[in-house]
N, C-alpha and C positions, 0 to 999 in steps of 0.2 A: 766287551771287555778284553779281548785278545788285542784290538788295536790299543787300547787304554794302556796295557802292559807293554806293549812294545813302544811307547812313548818314554819309558823311563829307562835314562842312559844316566851319563856321569852325572847329572846336575837333578834336583828334584824341582817338579812345578811349585809354585806359590803356595798352594794348599796344604802343602807339605812341611810347613815351617815350624811345626810343632817337634816332628820327628827329625827336622834338620838340627835344631836346636838341641833335643837330647842326645842327638849323635856327637855334636859338637862338644858337650859339656861331659856326657857319661860314656862315650864311645861306641854305644849302640842304641838301639830303638826296638819296638816290637818290629818294624818295618825289615832291619836287618835279621832280627830272629825268625823271623817267617821264611826270609829268603834262603837261610840255611836249609831248611825243609824241603824247598822245590827248586824246581830247575827253571829258574826265571827265562831263560833261551828256549824252553821247549813250549811252544805256542800250541802245540796239539793236543787238546784236552777231549778225552772221548768221554769222561764221567768225573766229576768232582773225587778229587782225593783226600779234601780237607772241607769242613762244615764249622760255620759259625754260627751256633743255634741260640737264639733269643726265645728263653721259656716264658714268654709274657710278660708280666710286670709284678707277680707274686714276690714279695718283699717282706721283712721284718723290720726295716729300718726307713727313717725318712731323713736323708741326707740333703745337705742346704745346697748342694750342688747337683742334685738329681732333679728328676722330674716325676710328674704322674703317669707317664709313659713306662718309667722302670721301676716306677713302686707303688704298691697297692696302697701303703700307708699314706704316701703323699697325696694319692688319690683321693683316700678318706679326708683327710686334713681339708685339703682346697675343695672337697665337697660339703663338709661342715661348715666352713666360712664363706662358702659362695666364691671361690675361686677358680673352680675348675672350667676349662673352656666349654662354651656352648656347643661346638662342633667335636669334643672329646670323643673319641672311640675306645673302648676298654681293648686293651691289648691282650688280654687275658681272653675275651671272647673269641678275638680274630685268631691267637694261637690255637685255642680250642677247636676250631673250625680245620685249620690247617694242619694241626700234628698227625693225623692217620696218614695224609699223603705225604708228609716231610719224612715221617720216621720209615716210611719204606723206600722212599728215595735215599736217606742215608743206609740204610742194610743194602741197597742195590751195590753202593762204592764200594763193597767187601767183594762183589763179583767181578769187579774191575781192577782192584789195587790190592796188592798182597798186604799193606798197611794202611790205616785209615787214621787221619788226626780229627778230632772233635774238640773244639772250643764251647766250651759249655758256659752260657752267659745268662742272665736274667733281666730284672730281678734279682732275689738270692737264690740261687740254683739250689743250695743245699738245703733250703726252706721248702723246697718244692718238691711234691710227692712225685710228680711226673718225671722228673729229672732222676730221681733215686731209683724208681721204678725201671725206667728206660736203663740207667746202668745196670741193674740186677739183671736184665734181660739180656744185655750184652754179655755179661758173664756166663750165663746159662746157656745162650747159644753157641758159646765157644769162641765169640768174636772179640773179646776183651783182649786177648793175647797179640791178636793184631791190630790194637788200638793205642794211639798216642793220644792221652786224655790230657787238656788243659782246662781248668776250671777257675772263674774268677769269683771271688767270693769275699762277704765282709767278715770273715772270721768269726761269727758269732754264734754259728751251728756246727756243734761238733758231738753228734748223736752215736749212741753205740752201733746205729745202723751206717750210719756215715762211716765209722772207723771199720765195721764190717766189710764195706764197698771198696775202701781206698785201699785197706789193707791184706786183700785177698792173694796179692802177688800175682794175679791173672794178668795186669795191664803191662803192654810193652814199657810204656812210660807214662809218668804221672805228673804233671805239674801244676801246683797251685799257685794262683796270684792273689795275695790279699789285699785288699783294698783299704789301707790306712792312711788317714789325713793328719792326725794329730795322738797326741797321748793323754791319758789322766780325764779329769773332767772336761778338756777342750775337746777330746775326742768324743766323748758321750754327748756333748753340745752338737757338733759338726753331725755326726751321724746318730742322730736323735733315737732312742730305742735301746743303745747297746749299754753293755758295761764293761770297761775297759778289762776290769780284771779277767773277765770271761775271756776276753780277745787275747790277752797277754798268756794265759793258760793254753789257749787253742793252738796259739803259733806252735808251742813246743809237740803239740799234738800232731799237728800237719807236719813239721818236720820229721817227725818219726815214721810216719805214713808213706808219704810220698816221694818222690826222686828230687824234686827240686820246687823250692819254696821262695816266692819273691814278692816283696811287698812294693804295691803301687800306689801312688801319691798323685791325687790331682791337685795342683797349685792354684789357689785363686788368693785374692784379697783377705780371705777369712782365715787362712792357714799359713802364708807364706812365714809369719812370725814363728810360727812352731815348729819348723822345719829344723833346727838343730836339734830341739827335743826328741822329734821322730827319728831323725839319724842316728842319734845316741842309743835309742831302744833297737833299733835293727842292728845296728854294729854290736850291741851285746847280744842279740839273740841269733847272730852271724846269718844273717839273711840280706841279700843286697836290697838296695832302695832304688827303685826308678821313678822317675819323675815326670808327669805329665802337665802342662800350663791349660788350664780351662779356657775355653773358647765360647762357650755357652752356658748361661746368659751371659751377654757380655758385660752387663753392670758388676758383674762378680769377677770378671777377668783382671789379670795385672795391667795389662796394657791402658785400660779405660780408668784406672783410680787418678783422680785428679788434683789430690792434695799431696803433701810431702812424702816421698817413699819412706822416710824414717819414721813415719807414724804408723806403719804397719809390720815394718821388718828392720831388722839391725845388718847393714852392710857387711861389718865387719866378722858378725857371727856366721854369716853364710859364705864370705870369702875363706875362712879358713876350713870351709868344709869342701871350696871349689865350686860353689853355686852362685857367685856373685853374678853370673849371666843373668840368672833369674831376678835379681834384684834390680839390675838395669832395665829388664821389661817394664818395670811398675812406671806408669804414667807415659808412655812413649806415644800411646793414641788417646790422652788425655779426654773425657768427657765429663763436664762438670754435671752433666744431668744423672750420670751413673750411680753418684753416691745420694741423690734423691730417690732415684728406683730402689737400691739397695736397702735404703733405711725404710722405705715402704713396705718393701716386700719382707724383711724380718720382723717388723712391727705386727703384720697382719697375723702371724702366727703367734703372739703373747700370751694368749689364753689357753693355748696349746702344750708349745714347747716351753723348755726352761729358758728365761730371757739370757740374753748375751752377756749382760753387764755382772751377772754372778759367778761367771766363768772367766772372763776377759775384760776388766775394764777398761784396758788402754785402747782395746778395739772398737769398744763399744763407744768410747769418747770420740775416737778417731771419725767414725760414722755418725756420731751425732744421737746417739741413741740413749 
C-alpha cells in the first residue's frame, strides 16, 4: 500500500479517470477531499487513523446501479427471480464473522491517534442496528469527541434514534453524504423502495443535525437526463452536488451507450450547468450489445418493481422497453 501511494505524483493513473474527470469539471473529488485530511508525503504508518467500514449489505432499497453485495433487498429480489449467482456469499454473514475483531481494531486506533476518521458505508448504515449501536458505544466511551464521522446514506431513514446519535454534539465533525440520483417519481424508480417526499424532508433534518451535507449522484444512462432537475433541487436545498460516472455494470455506463446521445440527455441543458463533459462521454466506447443487456436486465424485474415506462416513457423507448 505504501508503494502504491508513492506512485501518485502530478498525474493520475488511468484507473483514476473518474476522479480526474470530476476534478476537471467540479474542481475536486473524493481523492482531493481525503488528501486534505492526511499527510500523503508521510508514508510511515503505525496504525490506521482512517477507516472505511462496510457494514455488510443490510439495506432497505433496491437501486438499479447497485448489486446484491450492497443491498439485501436486491439479494432477495434476485433470489426470487433466480438471478442470484451460484457462488454468491452473503456479505452479511462475512461481516458478522469479522465484526468483533474489526471493532477492536478500530478502537485500537484511538490509542495511536488523537483523532480518528470513520467513513461508514453499507448497505444503508442508518437502517442497520449494528451501525447505530456502534455509534452509541463511541459516545458512551467518550471517543466520539475525537472522531470525524462520515457516513453515506440513501436519506430515507431519519428516526428519533438517528437524530439523538447525530445531534449529541459529541462528535468532532460529522459529514453526511446523501446518495441521490434523481427527483420525484424517477427517484422512486431508480432507488426502488424509497418515497421522495421522505427524502426531501430528511435533507432538512440532516442539514440541521450535522456539520456538512453533500449530495452524491452516480451518473448512468438511466439518470443523466435527470441531472438538471436534481441539480435544481440541490441548489434549492443549498447543498453541493458531486457526480461520479458509473463503471459497473458496463451496460449501464455512459461510455457504452450505443445509440444517439440525445436520446437519453439534452446537451444544452447540461451545458448550462457546466456538465457538458458528461454528455460528451456518452458512446465513447459504444457497445451495441449493452442496450440488449440493459433491456434484459430491467425486464427481469417487471413482476417485482415499477415498470420504467410508467415514470420515464422517453427513456423506456430509447432502451426498447
